[in-house]
C-alpha positions as CSV (number, residue, x, y, z in Angstrom):
1,X,28.0,114.9,283.7
2,X,25.1,116.9,284.1
3,X,22.5,116.6,287.3
4,X,19.0,117.2,286.8
5,X,17.8,119.6,289.0
6,X,14.9,117.4,290.6
7,X,17.1,114.8,291.2
8,X,20.5,113.8,292.3
9,X,21.1,110.8,289.4
10,X,23.5,111.9,287.3
11,X,22.3,112.6,283.4
12,X,24.1,111.6,280.4
13,X,25.9,114.1,278.6
14,X,25.0,112.5,275.3
15,X,23.2,109.6,273.7
16,X,25.3,107.3,272.2
17,X,22.6,105.3,270.1
18,X,21.4,108.9,269.0
19,X,24.8,109.6,267.0
20,X,24.5,106.2,265.7
21,X,20.6,106.8,264.4
22,X,21.9,109.9,262.8
23,X,24.5,108.5,261.1
24,X,22.9,105.5,259.7
25,X,20.1,107.8,258.1
26,X,22.5,110.3,256.8
27,X,24.2,107.3,255.0
28,X,21.2,106.5,253.7
29,X,20.5,109.7,252.1
30,X,23.9,110.2,250.7
31,X,23.7,106.3,249.1
32,X,21.3,107.7,246.8
33,X,19.9,104.2,246.8
34,X,23.1,102.8,245.8
35,X,20.8,103.4,242.2
36,X,19.5,100.1,243.0
37,X,16.1,101.3,241.7
38,X,17.9,101.9,238.2
39,X,19.8,97.8,238.4
40,X,16.3,96.7,238.7
41,X,14.6,97.9,236.0
42,X,17.3,97.7,233.7
43,X,18.5,94.1,234.8
44,X,15.5,92.6,237.0
45,X,12.5,93.8,235.7
46,X,10.4,90.8,237.0
47,X,12.1,89.8,240.2
48,X,9.7,90.3,243.2
49,X,13.4,91.0,245.6
50,X,14.6,93.6,243.5
51,X,11.2,95.2,242.6
52,X,10.8,95.5,246.4
53,X,14.3,96.7,246.9
54,X,14.0,99.4,244.3
55,X,10.5,100.3,245.8
56,X,12.6,101.0,249.2
57,X,14.9,103.1,247.7
58,X,13.0,105.7,246.1
59,X,10.1,108.0,247.5
60,X,6.3,106.6,247.1
61,X,4.7,108.9,244.3
62,X,1.9,110.3,246.5
63,X,0.4,108.3,248.8
64,X,1.9,105.8,251.4
65,X,5.4,105.4,252.8
66,X,8.6,102.9,252.2
67,X,12.2,103.4,253.8
68,X,13.2,106.1,251.5
69,X,10.4,108.4,253.0
70,X,11.5,108.0,256.7
71,X,14.7,109.7,256.0
72,X,13.6,113.1,256.3
73,X,11.4,112.7,259.3
74,X,14.2,110.7,261.4
75,X,16.9,113.4,260.7
76,X,13.9,116.3,261.8
77,X,13.2,113.8,264.9
78,X,16.4,114.0,266.0
79,X,16.4,117.5,266.2
80,X,14.3,117.7,268.4
81,X,15.4,114.5,270.7
82,X,19.2,116.4,270.8
83,X,17.7,119.7,271.8
84,X,17.0,118.9,275.6
85,X,20.6,117.7,275.6
86,X,21.7,120.8,274.1
87,X,20.2,123.1,276.3
88,X,21.0,121.4,279.4
89,X,25.0,121.7,278.2
90,X,24.8,125.2,277.6
91,X,23.0,126.0,280.8
92,X,25.7,123.9,282.2
93,X,28.2,126.9,280.7
94,X,26.2,129.7,281.9
95,X,24.5,130.9,278.8
96,X,21.1,132.7,279.2
97,X,18.0,132.4,277.6
98,X,18.7,135.4,275.3
99,X,22.0,134.5,274.2
100,X,20.8,130.5,273.5
101,X,17.6,132.1,271.6
102,X,19.9,134.4,270.0
103,X,21.5,131.7,268.6
104,X,19.1,129.5,267.4
105,X,18.2,132.1,265.3
106,X,21.1,132.4,264.0
107,X,21.5,128.7,263.8
108,X,18.1,129.1,261.6
109,X,19.3,131.5,259.5
110,X,22.3,129.8,258.6
111,X,20.6,126.3,257.7
112,X,17.9,128.1,255.3
113,X,20.8,130.1,253.6
114,X,22.9,127.0,253.8
115,X,19.9,125.1,252.2
116,X,18.9,127.9,249.3
117,X,22.6,127.9,248.4
118,X,22.9,124.2,247.8
119,X,19.6,124.0,246.4
120,X,21.2,127.0,244.1
121,X,24.5,124.8,242.8
122,X,22.8,123.8,238.8
123,X,20.4,126.9,238.6
124,X,21.7,130.4,237.1
125,X,20.6,132.4,239.8
126,X,19.7,132.0,243.3
127,X,16.7,129.4,243.6
128,X,14.1,130.3,246.3
129,X,12.6,127.2,247.6
130,X,12.1,126.2,250.9
131,X,11.3,122.5,250.7
132,X,14.4,121.0,251.5
133,X,15.2,119.5,254.8
134,X,17.5,122.0,256.0
135,X,15.1,125.3,255.4
136,X,12.5,123.1,256.6
137,X,14.3,122.9,260.0
138,X,15.3,126.5,259.8
139,X,12.1,127.8,259.6
140,X,10.7,125.7,262.5
141,X,13.5,125.7,265.0
142,X,12.9,128.9,266.7
143,X,9.7,128.2,267.6
144,X,10.9,124.5,268.5
145,X,13.3,126.2,270.9
146,X,10.4,128.0,272.7
147,X,9.0,124.7,273.0
148,X,11.7,123.2,274.9
149,X,11.7,125.9,277.7
150,X,7.8,124.7,278.5
151,X,6.6,121.7,280.5
152,X,6.5,118.3,278.1
153,X,2.3,118.6,278.5
154,X,2.3,122.2,277.1
155,X,4.7,120.7,274.1
156,X,1.9,118.0,273.5
157,X,-0.6,120.1,273.6
158,X,1.0,122.5,271.0
159,X,1.6,119.5,268.7
160,X,-1.6,118.5,268.7
161,X,-3.1,121.7,268.5
162,X,-0.9,122.0,265.5
163,X,-1.9,119.2,263.9
164,X,-5.5,120.1,264.1
165,X,-5.2,123.3,262.5
166,X,-3.6,122.4,259.7
167,X,-5.9,119.7,259.4
168,X,-8.3,122.4,259.3
169,X,-6.5,124.7,256.8
170,X,-6.6,121.5,254.3
171,X,-10.1,120.7,254.7
172,X,-11.9,124.1,254.4
173,X,-10.1,125.0,251.4
174,X,-12.1,124.4,248.2
175,X,-12.1,121.0,246.6
176,X,-9.9,121.6,242.9
177,X,-12.5,122.5,240.6
178,X,-13.6,119.8,238.2
179,X,-12.5,121.4,235.1
180,X,-8.5,121.6,236.5
181,X,-6.1,120.9,233.8
182,X,-3.6,118.6,235.7
183,X,-1.6,118.1,233.0
184,X,-0.2,121.5,233.5
185,X,0.5,121.2,236.9
186,X,3.4,118.7,236.3
187,X,1.6,115.3,237.6
188,X,2.9,111.6,236.3
189,X,1.2,109.9,234.2
190,X,1.1,107.1,236.3
191,X,0.0,109.0,239.2
192,X,-3.3,107.9,241.3
193,X,-5.5,110.8,241.9
194,X,-7.4,111.0,245.6
195,X,-10.7,111.3,245.2
196,X,-13.7,112.4,247.5
197,X,-12.7,114.4,250.9
198,X,-8.9,113.0,250.5
199,X,-9.0,115.3,246.6
200,X,-8.1,118.0,249.3
201,X,-4.3,116.8,249.8
202,X,-4.5,116.2,245.9
203,X,-0.6,117.4,244.6
204,X,0.0,120.6,243.2
205,X,-3.7,121.5,243.8
206,X,-3.9,121.8,247.6
207,X,-3.8,125.0,249.9
208,X,0.3,124.8,250.3
209,X,0.6,124.5,246.7
210,X,-1.4,127.5,245.9
211,X,0.2,129.6,249.0
212,X,3.2,128.7,247.5
213,X,2.2,130.3,244.0
214,X,1.6,133.4,246.0
215,X,5.1,133.4,247.9
216,X,7.7,132.1,245.6
217,X,7.0,134.6,243.1
218,X,7.5,137.1,245.5
219,X,11.3,136.2,245.0
220,X,13.7,136.7,242.2
221,X,13.4,134.2,239.6
222,X,14.3,133.6,235.7
223,X,10.9,132.4,235.2
224,X,7.5,132.5,237.1
225,X,7.2,129.2,239.7
226,X,4.5,127.2,238.9
227,X,4.4,124.1,240.5
228,X,6.7,121.7,242.4
229,X,8.0,118.5,240.2
230,X,7.5,116.6,243.5
231,X,4.3,118.8,244.8
232,X,6.8,119.6,248.0
233,X,5.4,122.8,249.9
234,X,7.2,125.6,251.6
235,X,4.0,125.0,254.8
236,X,5.8,121.7,255.6
237,X,7.5,123.4,258.3
238,X,4.2,123.7,260.4
239,X,3.6,119.7,260.7
240,X,7.3,119.0,260.2
241,X,7.7,121.0,263.7
242,X,5.6,118.6,265.4
243,X,8.1,115.5,264.2
244,X,10.4,117.9,266.1
245,X,8.4,118.6,268.9
246,X,8.0,114.5,269.3
247,X,12.1,114.3,269.5
248,X,12.0,116.7,271.9
249,X,9.4,115.2,274.0
250,X,11.8,111.6,273.1
251,X,15.1,113.5,274.2
252,X,13.7,114.7,277.6
253,X,12.0,111.0,278.4
254,X,15.5,109.7,277.5
255,X,17.1,112.5,279.7
256,X,15.2,112.1,282.7
257,X,15.6,110.1,285.9
258,X,13.4,107.7,285.2
259,X,13.8,103.9,285.1
260,X,15.4,102.5,281.8
261,X,12.4,100.1,281.6
262,X,9.7,103.6,282.4
263,X,11.3,105.4,279.3
264,X,11.3,102.3,277.0
265,X,7.8,101.8,278.2
266,X,6.4,105.5,277.2
267,X,8.5,105.3,273.8
268,X,7.0,102.0,273.2
269,X,3.3,103.8,273.5
270,X,4.0,107.3,271.6
271,X,5.2,104.9,268.9
272,X,1.8,102.7,269.1
273,X,-0.5,105.9,269.6
274,X,1.7,106.6,266.2
275,X,1.1,104.5,263.9
276,X,-2.4,102.9,265.5
277,X,-3.6,107.0,264.6
278,X,-1.5,108.0,261.7
279,X,-3.0,104.5,260.2
280,X,-7.1,105.3,261.3
281,X,-6.7,108.4,260.0
282,X,-5.4,107.6,256.6
283,X,-8.1,104.4,256.7
284,X,-11.0,106.4,257.5
285,X,-10.5,108.8,254.7
286,X,-10.3,111.6,257.2
287,X,-6.6,112.7,256.9
288,X,-4.3,110.4,253.4
289,X,-0.9,109.8,254.9
290,X,1.6,112.5,251.9
291,X,5.1,112.6,253.1
292,X,5.6,115.2,250.4
293,X,3.3,117.8,251.7
294,X,3.6,116.4,255.4
295,X,-0.3,116.1,256.0
296,X,-1.3,115.5,260.6
297,X,-1.3,111.5,259.3
298,X,2.1,111.6,257.9
299,X,3.4,113.1,261.2
300,X,2.0,110.9,263.4
301,X,2.8,107.5,261.0
302,X,6.4,108.5,260.4
303,X,7.0,109.4,264.0
304,X,5.7,105.8,265.2
305,X,8.9,104.3,263.2
306,X,11.0,107.3,264.5
307,X,10.0,106.6,268.0
308,X,10.6,102.8,267.3
309,X,14.0,103.3,265.8
310,X,15.2,105.1,268.4
311,X,14.0,102.4,270.8
312,X,16.0,99.7,269.3
313,X,18.8,102.0,269.1
314,X,18.1,102.8,272.3
315,X,18.3,99.3,274.0
316,X,20.9,97.6,272.0
317,X,23.8,100.4,272.5
318,X,22.7,102.4,275.3
319,X,21.0,100.0,277.4
320,X,23.0,96.6,277.1
321,X,26.2,98.2,275.5
322,X,26.3,96.1,272.1
323,X,28.4,99.2,270.9
324,X,31.8,97.5,268.8
325,X,29.5,97.6,265.5
326,X,28.5,101.0,265.7
327,X,31.8,102.9,264.9
328,X,31.3,103.6,260.7
329,X,28.1,105.6,262.2
330,X,29.2,107.3,265.0
331,X,32.2,109.1,262.6
332,X,29.1,110.0,260.2
333,X,26.7,110.9,263.2
334,X,28.9,113.2,264.7
335,X,29.3,115.1,261.1
336,X,26.2,114.7,259.8
337,X,26.5,118.3,258.1
338,X,29.7,118.0,256.7
339,X,28.3,115.0,254.8
340,X,24.8,116.9,254.0
341,X,27.2,119.7,252.2
342,X,29.5,116.7,251.1
343,X,26.2,114.7,249.0
344,X,24.3,117.6,247.9
345,X,27.7,119.4,246.4
346,X,30.3,116.8,245.9
347,X,28.8,113.6,244.3
348,X,29.0,114.4,240.9
349,X,33.0,115.6,241.3
350,X,33.9,112.3,243.4
351,X,32.0,110.2,240.9
352,X,34.0,112.3,237.9
353,X,37.1,112.0,239.8
354,X,37.1,108.5,240.3
355,X,37.0,107.6,237.0
356,X,39.6,110.1,235.7
357,X,42.3,107.9,238.0
358,X,40.6,104.3,237.5
359,X,39.2,104.5,234.1
360,X,35.9,105.6,232.1
361,X,34.5,102.2,231.9
362,X,35.9,101.0,235.1
363,X,32.4,100.0,236.6
364,X,31.5,97.9,233.5
365,X,33.8,95.3,234.9
366,X,31.1,94.9,237.8
367,X,28.0,94.8,234.6
368,X,25.1,94.6,235.9
369,X,26.0,96.0,239.4
370,X,27.9,98.9,238.1
371,X,25.9,101.8,239.3
372,X,25.5,100.3,242.9
373,X,29.0,99.6,242.6
374,X,29.6,103.3,241.3
375,X,27.3,104.3,244.2
376,X,29.0,102.7,246.8
377,X,32.7,104.1,245.8
378,X,30.9,107.8,246.0
379,X,29.8,107.3,249.4
380,X,33.2,105.3,250.4
381,X,35.3,107.9,249.4
382,X,32.4,110.4,251.6
383,X,32.7,108.3,254.6
384,X,36.5,108.3,254.8
385,X,36.4,112.1,254.7
386,X,34.1,111.8,257.6
387,X,36.9,109.6,259.0
388,X,39.6,111.7,258.2
389,X,37.5,114.8,260.0
390,X,36.5,112.6,263.3
391,X,40.2,111.6,263.5
392,X,41.5,115.2,263.5
393,X,38.2,116.2,266.2
394,X,37.1,118.4,263.3
395,X,33.0,118.7,263.8
396,X,30.8,121.1,261.6
397,X,28.3,122.7,263.4
398,X,25.7,125.5,263.3
């Protein structure tokens, strides 16, 4: 067990709560929301309960936040939390900064390459898009690694500077022209337009969109890139680096030799500040909470949630020892890359294979919950693969 150089108190080599958090996040992502929104729309359109469940298992159109929007920030936050533990482990093995930084660059390249490969599965040629969570982590990871070697105070200063600078980039860019034809920019028919100063963060007409209009068309494409269907942007990796930095700060707090109560207090304070400042920026019209372009207010608001979730799991699992229920999540959490690849590349194959062997109309027996049962069956197959890998100590790492 590693020992902090400033203390004689042994520090935990691994956070079980982090594996559980990662497993819960990946299972949510791989479940595709169990197609609850489809069942709600087709069979329970007037049910308040089903409407609520449908809303929570799909992304908000633009402004705001639901459960589903917290999957990506959770994943990125956990990258930061795990980094201090990873660096400590490699330092104990005698690895130098140079070798670790080279590995960070290699990991960054692999994440971006894997992201492009998975996104391109249904394309006629390589689809050079960098808004996928793996690509976003890859773009920011080398900077995160360098920050991990600085003091927490400097990490926090860097995070604030990035958010202020990114806010200014949008705020100082000209507003969309009054005669802009939004119908040519893929805006949903029911899109709620931002007005006044908030329009600087309008979907597909902000500075990040115009950057992609230039940047993505530098790559070979079958047709010129015009807009993102969801309004996502490559430059999201800049503020999402702050999300990972917040995770880095959380990881360093948990790995420190502070009393458990002091750790909890610091993390609770961080959560409250994230919620408070994020909501205030949105309410005051300074910066809307928009996950799809990772606005600074979203970065802070979502950090409030990620800190809070980590606190709860850490208190339940690592401090109080309630671990028996965690096994299904640990199986996935320790093989998150494998689960992600299966969810992105194998879902259709598994779905088709189940129908081949169980019958093409097998899910009709569960009407009106057929889509949910089918999604659960596919998720179970992927979990069983992770279980098989776990039992044989096979863990995919980048």
